[in-house]
DSSP file (Angstrom, degrees, kcal/mol; ACC not computed):
  #  RESIDUE AA STRUCTURE BP1 BP2  ACC     N-H-->O    O-->H-N    N-H-->O    O-->H-N    TCO  KAPPA ALPHA  PHI   PSI    X-CA   Y-CA   Z-CA
    1    1 A M              0   0    0      0, 0.0    46,-3.4     0, 0.0     2,-0.6   0.000 360.0 360.0 360.0 151.4    0.0    0.0    0.0
    2    2 A Y  E     -A   46   0A   0     44,-0.2     2,-0.4    42,-0.0    46,-0.0  -0.937 360.0-179.8-102.0 119.9    1.0    3.6   -0.5
    3    3 A I  E     -A   45   0A   0     42,-2.2    42,-2.4    -2,-0.6     2,-0.2  -0.974  30.7-114.9-122.0 133.7    0.3    5.5    2.7
    4    4 A K  E >   -A   44   0A   0     -2,-0.4     3,-2.3    40,-0.2     4,-0.2  -0.474  41.0-100.5 -71.0 133.4    1.0    9.3    3.1
    5    5 A A  T 3  S-     0   0    0     38,-2.8    37,-2.3     1,-0.3    38,-0.1  -0.268 102.7  -0.5 -56.3 128.6    3.7   10.0    5.6
    6    6 A G  T 3  S+     0   0    0     26,-0.3    -1,-0.3    35,-0.2    27,-0.1   0.508 116.9  86.9  72.1   4.9    2.3   11.2    8.9
    7    7 A K    <   +     0   0    0     -3,-2.3     2,-0.2    25,-0.1    -3,-0.2   0.096  45.3 141.0-126.5  23.7   -1.3   10.9    7.6
    8    8 A A        +     0   0    0     21,-0.3    25,-0.1    -4,-0.2    -5,-0.0  -0.508  26.0 165.7 -66.8 131.9   -2.3    7.3    8.2
    9    9 A S        -     0   0    0     -2,-0.2     6,-0.4     2,-0.2     5,-0.2  -0.966  50.7-108.8-145.2 160.1   -6.0    7.2    9.3
   10   10 A P  S    S+     0   0    0      0, 0.0     9,-0.1     0, 0.0     8,-0.1   0.496  85.4 106.4 -70.2  -0.7   -8.7    4.7    9.7
   11   11 A S  S >> S-     0   0    0      4,-0.2     4,-2.0     1,-0.1     3,-0.6  -0.288  76.1 -38.5 -74.3 164.5  -10.6    6.1    6.7
   12   12 A P  T 34 S+     0   0    0      0, 0.0    -1,-0.1     0, 0.0    -3,-0.0  -0.277 118.7  21.9 -60.2 150.1  -10.7    4.3    3.4
   13   13 A P  T 3> S+     0   0    0      0, 0.0     4,-1.6     0, 0.0     5,-0.2  -0.994 131.1  38.1 -87.6 -13.1   -8.7    2.7    1.8
   14   14 A L  H <> S+     0   0    0     -3,-0.6     4,-2.3     2,-0.2     5,-0.3   0.935 113.4  53.2 -66.2 -49.0   -6.5    1.8    4.8
   15   15 A G  H  X S+     0   0    0     -4,-2.0     4,-3.2    -6,-0.4     5,-0.2   0.935 112.7  41.1 -54.8 -56.6   -9.2    1.3    7.4
   16   16 A P  H  > S+     0   0    0      0, 0.0     4,-2.0     0, 0.0    -1,-0.2   0.883 113.4  54.8 -61.9 -37.6  -11.3   -1.2    5.6
   17   17 A A  H  < S+     0   0    0     -4,-1.6    -2,-0.2     1,-0.2     4,-0.2   0.903 119.4  32.2 -63.8 -40.8   -8.2   -3.1    4.3
   18   18 A L  H ><>S+     0   0    0     -4,-2.3     5,-1.9    -5,-0.2     3,-1.1   0.842 114.9  59.2 -84.0 -35.5   -6.8   -3.6    7.8
   19   19 A G  H ><5S+     0   0    0     -4,-3.2     3,-1.7    -5,-0.3    -2,-0.2   0.872  98.8  57.0 -62.6 -39.4  -10.2   -3.9    9.5
   20   20 A Q  T 3<5S+     0   0    0     -4,-2.0    -1,-0.3     1,-0.3    -2,-0.1   0.665 106.1  52.6 -68.5 -13.7  -11.4   -6.9    7.5
   21   21 A R  T < 5S-     0   0    0     -3,-1.1    -1,-0.3    -4,-0.2    -2,-0.2   0.351 119.5-111.2-100.8   4.1   -8.2   -8.7    8.7
   22   22 A G  T < 5 +     0   0    0     -3,-1.7    -3,-0.2     1,-0.2     2,-0.2   0.676  63.5 151.3  80.9  18.8   -9.0   -7.9   12.4
   23   23 A L      < -     0   0    0     -5,-1.9     2,-1.2     1,-0.1    -1,-0.2  -0.491  57.2-110.1 -82.5 153.6   -6.1   -5.5   13.0
   24   24 A N     >  -     0   0    0     31,-0.3     4,-2.1     1,-0.2     5,-0.2  -0.723  35.8-169.8 -78.9  99.8   -6.3   -2.6   15.5
   25   25 A I  H  > S+     0   0    0     -2,-1.2     4,-2.8     1,-0.2     5,-0.2   0.884  80.0  54.2 -65.7 -40.8   -6.4    0.2   13.0
   26   26 A G  H  > S+     0   0    0      1,-0.2     4,-2.2     2,-0.2    -1,-0.2   0.909 109.3  48.2 -59.8 -42.9   -5.8    3.0   15.5
   27   27 A K  H  > S+     0   0    0      2,-0.2     4,-2.5     1,-0.2    -1,-0.2   0.917 112.3  48.9 -64.2 -44.0   -2.7    1.3   16.8
   28   28 A F  H  X S+     0   0    0     -4,-2.1     4,-3.0     1,-0.2     5,-0.2   0.943 110.8  50.2 -61.2 -47.3   -1.3    0.8   13.3
   29   29 A C  H  X S+     0   0    0     -4,-2.8     4,-2.8     1,-0.2   -21,-0.3   0.906 111.3  48.7 -59.0 -43.2   -2.0    4.4   12.4
   30   30 A K  H  X S+     0   0    0     -4,-2.2     4,-2.3    -5,-0.2    -1,-0.2   0.935 113.6  46.2 -63.1 -46.4   -0.2    5.7   15.5
   31   31 A E  H  X S+     0   0    0     -4,-2.5     4,-2.4     2,-0.2    -2,-0.2   0.921 115.0  47.0 -62.3 -44.5    2.8    3.5   14.9
   32   32 A F  H  X S+     0   0    0     -4,-3.0     4,-2.0     1,-0.2   -26,-0.3   0.938 112.9  48.0 -63.8 -47.1    3.0    4.4   11.2
   33   33 A N  H  < S+     0   0    0     -4,-2.8    -1,-0.2    -5,-0.2    -2,-0.2   0.866 112.4  50.0 -63.7 -35.9    2.6    8.1   11.9
   34   34 A D  H >< S+     0   0    0     -4,-2.3     3,-0.9    -5,-0.2     4,-0.3   0.910 110.8  49.3 -65.9 -42.0    5.3    7.9   14.6
   35   35 A K  H 3< S+     0   0    0     -4,-2.4     3,-0.3     1,-0.2    -2,-0.2   0.831 118.0  39.7 -67.3 -31.7    7.7    6.1   12.3
   36   36 A T  T >< S+     0   0    0     -4,-2.0     3,-1.6     1,-0.2    -1,-0.2   0.253  82.7 106.8-101.6  12.2    7.1    8.7    9.5
   37   37 A A  T <  S+     0   0    0     -3,-0.9    -1,-0.2     1,-0.3    -2,-0.1   0.798  77.0  54.7 -62.3 -29.6    7.1   11.8   11.7
   38   38 A N  T 3  S+     0   0    0     -3,-0.3    -1,-0.3    -4,-0.3     2,-0.2   0.483  96.5  84.6 -85.1  -1.0   10.5   12.9   10.5
   39   39 A M  S <  S-     0   0    0     -3,-1.6     2,-0.3     1,-0.1     3,-0.1  -0.570  98.2 -84.8 -95.6 162.1    9.5   12.8    6.8
   40   40 A E    >   -     0   0    0     -2,-0.2     3,-1.5     1,-0.1   -35,-0.2  -0.511  57.3-107.3 -65.6 127.3    7.7   15.5    4.9
   41   41 A E  T 3  S+     0   0    0     -2,-0.3   -35,-0.2     1,-0.2    -1,-0.1  -0.296  98.4  23.6 -62.7 134.9    4.0   15.1    5.6
   42   42 A G  T 3  S+     0   0    0    -37,-2.3    -1,-0.2     1,-0.3   -36,-0.1   0.320  79.1 138.1  96.5  -7.4    2.0   13.8    2.7
   43   43 A I    <   -     0   0    0     -3,-1.5   -38,-2.8   -38,-0.1     2,-0.4  -0.544  61.9-112.9 -70.0 132.4    4.7   12.0    0.8
   44   44 A P  E     -A    4   0A   0      0, 0.0   -40,-0.2     0, 0.0    -1,-0.1  -0.540  34.5-163.2 -70.4 124.5    3.5    8.6   -0.5
   45   45 A I  E     -A    3   0A   0    -42,-2.4   -42,-2.2    -2,-0.4     2,-0.3  -0.937  18.2-130.1-112.8 118.1    5.3    5.9    1.4
   46   46 A P  E     -A    2   0A   0      0, 0.0    16,-1.6     0, 0.0     2,-0.4  -0.523  35.0-171.9 -64.4 125.5    5.3    2.3    0.0
   47   47 A T  E     -B   61   0B   0    -46,-3.4     2,-0.5    -2,-0.3    14,-0.2  -0.982  19.5-158.9-129.9 128.0    4.4    0.1    2.9
   48   48 A K  E     -B   60   0B   0     12,-2.8    12,-2.4    -2,-0.4     2,-0.5  -0.922  12.6-162.7-103.6 127.4    4.3   -3.7    3.3
   49   49 A I  E     -B   59   0B   0     -2,-0.5     2,-0.6    10,-0.2    10,-0.2  -0.951   2.9-160.0-114.6 122.7    2.1   -4.9    6.1
   50   50 A F  E     -B   58   0B   0      8,-3.4     8,-1.8    -2,-0.5     2,-0.5  -0.903  10.3-165.2-104.1 117.8    2.6   -8.5    7.3
   51   51 A I  E     -B   57   0B   0     -2,-0.6     6,-0.2     6,-0.2     2,-0.2  -0.888   3.6-155.8-109.8 131.8   -0.4   -9.8    9.2
   52   52 A Y    >   -     0   0    0      4,-2.8     3,-2.0    -2,-0.5     4,-0.0  -0.615  31.0-105.2-105.3 164.2   -0.2  -12.9   11.3
   53   53 A A  T 3  S+     0   0    0      1,-0.3    -1,-0.1    -2,-0.2    -2,-0.0   0.789 119.1  58.3 -58.3 -31.6   -2.9  -15.4   12.4
   54   54 A D  T 3  S-     0   0    0      1,-0.1    -1,-0.3     2,-0.0     3,-0.1   0.271 120.8-108.1 -84.7  14.2   -2.9  -14.1   16.0
   55   55 A R  S <  S+     0   0    0     -3,-2.0   -31,-0.3     1,-0.3     2,-0.2   0.577  80.2 129.0  69.5  13.3   -3.8  -10.6   14.5
   56   56 A S        -     0   0    0    -33,-0.1    -4,-2.8    -4,-0.0     2,-0.3  -0.494  36.5-174.9 -85.4 168.4   -0.4   -9.2   15.2
   57   57 A Y  E     -B   51   0B   0     -6,-0.2     2,-0.3    -2,-0.2    -6,-0.2  -0.966  21.6-158.9-153.7 165.8    1.4   -7.5   12.5
   58   58 A K  E     -B   50   0B   0     -8,-1.8    -8,-3.4    -2,-0.3     2,-0.3  -0.962  15.4-161.0-142.9 157.2    4.7   -5.8   11.4
   59   59 A F  E     -B   49   0B   0     -2,-0.3     2,-0.4   -10,-0.2   -10,-0.2  -0.977   6.0-159.6-140.0 154.4    5.2   -3.4    8.6
   60   60 A S  E     -B   48   0B   0    -12,-2.4   -12,-2.8    -2,-0.3     2,-0.3  -0.975   8.3-158.5-131.6 148.0    8.1   -2.1    6.6
   61   61 A T  E     -B   47   0B   0     -2,-0.4     2,-0.3   -14,-0.2   -14,-0.2  -0.845   4.6-167.6-121.4 158.9    8.5    1.1    4.6
   62   62 A S        -     0   0    0    -16,-1.6    41,-0.1    -2,-0.3    44,-0.0  -0.795  40.6 -65.5-133.7-179.6   10.7    2.1    1.8
   63   63 A A        -     0   0    0     -2,-0.3    -1,-0.1    39,-0.2     3,-0.1  -0.256  66.9 -84.9 -65.3 154.7   11.6    5.4    0.0
   64   64 A P        -     0   0    0      0, 0.0   -19,-0.1     0, 0.0    -1,-0.1  -0.140  62.5 -79.4 -54.3 158.3    8.8    7.1   -1.9
   65   65 A P    >>  -     0   0    0      0, 0.0     4,-1.5     0, 0.0     3,-0.8  -0.209  35.7-117.0 -61.8 152.7    8.4    5.9   -5.5
   66   66 A A  H 3> S+     0   0    0      1,-0.3     4,-2.9     2,-0.2     5,-0.2   0.859 114.8  62.0 -58.1 -36.2   10.8    7.1   -8.2
   67   67 A S  H 3> S+     0   0    0      1,-0.2     4,-2.5     2,-0.2    -1,-0.3   0.858 100.2  54.0 -61.2 -34.3    7.9    8.8  -10.0
   68   68 A Y  H <> S+     0   0    0     -3,-0.8     4,-2.2     2,-0.2    -1,-0.2   0.952 112.3  43.0 -62.2 -49.2    7.3   11.0   -6.9
   69   69 A F  H  X S+     0   0    0     -4,-1.5     4,-2.7     2,-0.2    -2,-0.2   0.899 114.0  51.6 -64.1 -41.0   10.9   12.2   -7.0
   70   70 A L  H  X S+     0   0    0     -4,-2.9     4,-2.2     2,-0.2    -2,-0.2   0.930 111.0  46.5 -63.8 -45.6   10.9   12.6  -10.8
   71   71 A K  H  X>S+     0   0    0     -4,-2.5     5,-2.5    -5,-0.2     4,-0.9   0.894 113.6  49.8 -64.4 -38.7    7.8   14.8  -10.7
   72   72 A A  H  <5S+     0   0    0     -4,-2.2     3,-0.4    -5,-0.2    -2,-0.2   0.922 111.7  47.8 -65.0 -43.3    9.2   16.8   -7.9
   73   73 A A  H  <5S+     0   0    0     -4,-2.7    -2,-0.2     1,-0.2    -1,-0.2   0.860 114.7  46.0 -65.9 -35.2   12.5   17.4   -9.7
   74   74 A A  H  <5S-     0   0    0     -4,-2.2    16,-0.3    -5,-0.2    -1,-0.2   0.606 110.4-124.3 -82.7 -11.7   10.7   18.3  -12.9
   75   75 A G  T  <5 +     0   0    0     -4,-0.9     2,-0.3    -3,-0.4    -3,-0.2   0.841  67.8 123.8  73.5  33.5    8.3   20.6  -11.0
   76   76 A I      < -     0   0    0     -5,-2.5    -1,-0.3    -6,-0.2    -2,-0.1  -0.843  54.8-151.9-123.7 161.5    5.1   19.0  -12.2
   77   77 A E  S    S+     0   0    0     -2,-0.3     2,-0.3     1,-0.2    -1,-0.1   0.729  82.2  28.3-100.6 -29.3    2.1   17.4  -10.5
   78   78 A K  S    S-     0   0    0     10,-0.1    -1,-0.2    -7,-0.1     3,-0.1  -0.948  76.8-120.9-132.6 151.9    1.2   14.9  -13.2
   79   79 A G        -     0   0    0     -2,-0.3    50,-0.2     1,-0.2     2,-0.2  -0.174  50.7 -70.4 -77.5-179.4    3.0   13.0  -16.0
   80   80 A S        -     0   0    0     48,-2.6     3,-0.4     6,-0.1    -1,-0.2  -0.466  27.4-146.5 -74.6 143.2    2.2   13.3  -19.6
   81   81 A A  S    S+     0   0    0      1,-0.2     2,-0.4    -2,-0.2    -1,-0.1   0.711  98.9  42.9 -78.0 -21.1   -1.0   11.8  -21.0
   82   82 A H  S >> S-     0   0    0      4,-0.1     4,-2.0    46,-0.1     3,-1.8  -0.699  83.9-159.3-128.0  77.9    0.8   10.9  -24.2
   83   83 A Q  T 34 S+     0   0    0     -2,-0.4     4,-0.1    -3,-0.4    44,-0.1  -0.276  78.3  20.2 -59.7 140.0    4.3    9.6  -23.4
   84   84 A G  T 34 S+     0   0    0      2,-0.4    -1,-0.3    42,-0.2     3,-0.1   0.090 125.6  55.0  88.7 -24.1    6.7    9.8  -26.2
   85   85 A K  T <4 S+     0   0    0     -3,-1.8     2,-0.4     1,-0.3    -2,-0.2   0.648 108.9  40.0-110.0 -25.2    4.7   12.5  -28.0
   86   86 A E     <  -     0   0    0     -4,-2.0     2,-0.6    44,-0.0    -2,-0.4  -0.992  69.5-142.5-133.8 132.8    4.4   15.1  -25.2
   87   87 A V        -     0   0    0     -2,-0.4    43,-0.2     1,-0.2     3,-0.1  -0.850  14.1-177.4 -98.3 120.5    7.0   16.2  -22.7
   88   88 A A        -     0   0    0     41,-3.2     2,-0.3    -2,-0.6    42,-0.2   0.770  66.2 -24.2 -85.8 -27.6    5.6   17.0  -19.3
   89   89 A G  E     -c  130   0C   0     40,-1.1    42,-2.8   -13,-0.1     2,-0.4  -0.972  58.5-116.3-170.6 176.3    8.8   18.1  -17.7
   90   90 A V  E     +c  131   0C   0    -16,-0.3     2,-0.3    -2,-0.3    42,-0.2  -0.991  22.0 178.7-133.6 137.8   12.6   17.9  -17.8
   91   91 A V  E     -c  132   0C   0     40,-2.7    42,-2.7    -2,-0.4     2,-0.2  -0.918  23.1-125.0-130.2 161.0   15.2   16.6  -15.3
   92   92 A T  E  >  -c  133   0C   0     -2,-0.3     4,-1.9    40,-0.2    42,-0.2  -0.554  28.2-107.6-100.1 168.2   19.0   16.4  -15.5
   93   93 A L  H  > S+     0   0    0     40,-1.3     4,-2.5     1,-0.2     5,-0.2   0.823 121.1  60.7 -61.9 -30.6   21.3   13.4  -15.2
   94   94 A K  H  > S+     0   0    0     40,-0.2     4,-2.4     2,-0.2    -1,-0.2   0.911 103.1  49.9 -63.2 -41.5   22.3   14.9  -11.8
   95   95 A H  H  > S+     0   0    0      2,-0.2     4,-2.5     1,-0.2     5,-0.2   0.929 110.4  50.5 -59.7 -45.1   18.6   14.6  -10.7
   96   96 A I  H  X S+     0   0    0     -4,-1.9     4,-2.5     1,-0.2    -2,-0.2   0.917 110.8  49.0 -59.9 -44.1   18.6   11.0  -11.9
   97   97 A Y  H  X S+     0   0    0     -4,-2.5     4,-2.0     2,-0.2    -1,-0.2   0.911 111.2  48.9 -63.3 -43.8   21.8   10.2  -10.0
   98   98 A E  H  X S+     0   0    0     -4,-2.4     4,-1.3     2,-0.2    -1,-0.2   0.900 113.0  47.3 -64.6 -41.0   20.5   11.8   -6.7
   99   99 A I  H  X S+     0   0    0     -4,-2.5     4,-2.8     1,-0.2     5,-0.2   0.909 110.0  53.9 -65.1 -41.8   17.2    9.8   -7.0
  100  100 A A  H  X S+     0   0    0     -4,-2.5     4,-1.9     1,-0.2    -2,-0.2   0.870 103.6  55.9 -61.9 -37.4   19.2    6.6   -7.7
  101  101 A K  H  < S+     0   0    0     -4,-2.0     4,-0.3     2,-0.2    -1,-0.2   0.888 112.5  42.4 -62.8 -37.7   21.2    7.1   -4.5
  102  102 A V  H >< S+     0   0    0     -4,-1.3     3,-1.0    -3,-0.2    -2,-0.2   0.927 117.4  45.4 -72.3 -45.9   18.0    7.3   -2.4
  103  103 A K  H >< S+     0   0    0     -4,-2.8     3,-1.9     1,-0.2     6,-0.3   0.697  93.1  80.0 -74.0 -19.3   16.3    4.4   -4.2
  104  104 A H  T 3< S+     0   0    0     -4,-1.9    -1,-0.2     1,-0.3     8,-0.2   0.752  87.6  58.9 -60.6 -23.8   19.4    2.2   -4.2
  105  105 A N  T <  S+     0   0    0     -3,-1.0    -1,-0.3    -4,-0.3    -2,-0.2   0.621  83.8 105.9 -80.0 -13.6   18.6    1.3   -0.5
  106  106 A D  S X> S-     0   0    0     -3,-1.9     3,-1.2    -4,-0.2     4,-1.1  -0.320  83.4-114.6 -67.8 151.7   15.2   -0.1   -1.5
  107  107 A E  G >4 S+     0   0    0      1,-0.3     3,-0.5     2,-0.2     4,-0.4   0.866 113.3  51.6 -55.3 -43.3   14.8   -3.9   -1.5
  108  108 A Q  G 34 S+     0   0    0      1,-0.2    -1,-0.3     2,-0.1     3,-0.1   0.684 117.2  39.4 -72.9 -15.8   14.2   -4.2   -5.3
  109  109 A F  G X4 S+     0   0    0     -3,-1.2     3,-1.9    -6,-0.3    -1,-0.2   0.486  85.1  97.0-109.0  -4.7   17.4   -2.2   -6.1
  110  110 A R  T << S+     0   0    0     -4,-1.1    -2,-0.1    -3,-0.5    -1,-0.1   0.836  87.5  45.2 -57.2 -37.0   19.8   -3.5   -3.4
  111  111 A N  T 3  S+     0   0    0     -4,-0.4     2,-0.3    -3,-0.1    -1,-0.3   0.281  99.7  89.4 -93.2  11.9   21.5   -6.0   -5.6
  112  112 A M  S <  S-     0   0    0     -3,-1.9     2,-0.1    -8,-0.2    -3,-0.0  -0.754  80.7-111.5-105.4 153.7   21.8   -3.7   -8.6
  113  113 A T     >  -     0   0    0     -2,-0.3     4,-2.0     1,-0.1     5,-0.2  -0.420  32.0-111.0 -74.3 160.3   24.7   -1.3   -9.4
  114  114 A L  H  > S+     0   0    0      1,-0.2     4,-2.3     2,-0.2     5,-0.1   0.851 119.4  58.1 -60.8 -34.1   24.0    2.4   -9.1
  115  115 A E  H  > S+     0   0    0      1,-0.2     4,-2.1     2,-0.2    -1,-0.2   0.912 106.5  47.1 -62.0 -43.0   24.3    2.6  -12.9
  116  116 A H  H  > S+     0   0    0      2,-0.2     4,-2.2     1,-0.2    -1,-0.2   0.856 109.9  52.9 -68.9 -34.5   21.5    0.1  -13.4
  117  117 A V  H  X S+     0   0    0     -4,-2.0     4,-2.3     2,-0.2    -1,-0.2   0.913 108.3  51.6 -64.8 -41.5   19.3    1.9  -10.8
  118  118 A C  H  X S+     0   0    0     -4,-2.3     4,-2.4     1,-0.2    -2,-0.2   0.916 109.4  49.7 -60.0 -43.6   19.9    5.1  -12.8
  119  119 A K  H  X S+     0   0    0     -4,-2.1     4,-1.9     1,-0.2    -1,-0.2   0.896 109.9  50.7 -63.8 -39.6   18.9    3.3  -16.0
  120  120 A A  H  X S+     0   0    0     -4,-2.2     4,-1.9     1,-0.2    -1,-0.2   0.901 111.4  48.1 -63.7 -40.5   15.7    2.0  -14.3
  121  121 A I  H  X S+     0   0    0     -4,-2.3     4,-2.5     2,-0.2    -2,-0.2   0.865 108.2  54.1 -69.8 -35.7   14.8    5.5  -13.1
  122  122 A M  H  X S+     0   0    0     -4,-2.4     4,-2.3     2,-0.2    -1,-0.2   0.880 107.5  51.8 -63.7 -37.0   15.5    6.9  -16.6
  123  123 A G  H  X S+     0   0    0     -4,-1.9     4,-2.0     2,-0.2    -2,-0.2   0.894 108.9  50.1 -64.3 -40.2   13.0    4.4  -17.9
  124  124 A S  H  X S+     0   0    0     -4,-1.9     4,-1.1     2,-0.2    -2,-0.2   0.909 109.2  52.2 -63.0 -42.1   10.5    5.5  -15.3
  125  125 A A  H ><>S+     0   0    0     -4,-2.5     5,-3.1     1,-0.2     3,-0.7   0.931 109.9  48.2 -59.9 -46.1   11.0    9.1  -16.4
  126  126 A K  H ><5S+     0   0    0     -4,-2.3     3,-1.2     1,-0.2   -42,-0.2   0.884 107.0  57.1 -61.5 -39.0   10.4    8.2  -20.0
  127  127 A S  H 3<5S+     0   0    0     -4,-2.0    -1,-0.2     1,-0.3    -2,-0.2   0.726 111.0  42.1 -69.9 -20.5    7.2    6.3  -19.1
  128  128 A I  T <<5S-     0   0    0     -4,-1.1   -48,-2.6    -3,-0.7    -1,-0.3   0.280 122.4-101.6-108.1  11.5    5.7    9.4  -17.4
  129  129 A G  T < 5S+     0   0    0     -3,-1.2   -41,-3.2    -4,-0.3   -40,-1.1   0.771  72.4 141.9  82.4  27.0    6.8   11.8  -20.1
  130  130 A I  E   < -c   89   0C   0     -5,-3.1     2,-0.4   -42,-0.2    -1,-0.3  -0.897  42.6-140.4-104.4 128.7    9.8   13.4  -18.4
  131  131 A K  E     -c   90   0C   0    -42,-2.8   -40,-2.7    -2,-0.5     2,-0.5  -0.691   8.4-144.8 -88.4 135.7   12.8   14.2  -20.6
  132  132 A V  E     -c   91   0C   0     -2,-0.4     2,-0.3   -42,-0.2   -40,-0.2  -0.892  21.8-177.0-102.3 125.1   16.3   13.6  -19.2
  133  133 A V  E     -c   92   0C   0    -42,-2.7   -40,-1.3    -2,-0.5   -43,-0.0  -0.816  34.8-123.5-120.1 160.6   18.9   16.1  -20.4
  134  134 A R              0   0    0     -2,-0.3   -40,-0.2   -42,-0.2   -41,-0.2   0.852 360.0 360.0 -72.3 -35.3   22.7   16.3  -19.7
  135  135 A E              0   0    0    -43,-0.1   -43,-0.1   -42,-0.1    -1,-0.0   0.269 360.0 360.0 137.3 360.0   22.5   19.8  -18.2
């Protein structure tokens, strides 16, 4: 799930998703908000929630999605509706490198070189209509 930093609440979609599994939603929201208190409020945080038979749980978070960083670096709110035909924004290779350094700690990128993480992020940029330039 993507949960906004510091803004977990029992309202949909989080409340119903956890409630149907018998979790204490209030407790989860408090723990999540405490864990993300040092982050900028409202940033979407990818969160994995592991629920056990005794209704206990644990959760792990990772860095915001690359698309969040790319849109912020390009100064846009939405990607292009027509990727490849329309440019929604522009980022530099330096932006890509800085995003890759942050994302390199994520589970899916840990075993990749920084160069490969940069290439993956460049692919994400292309898919949302952001052009990458040298500077």
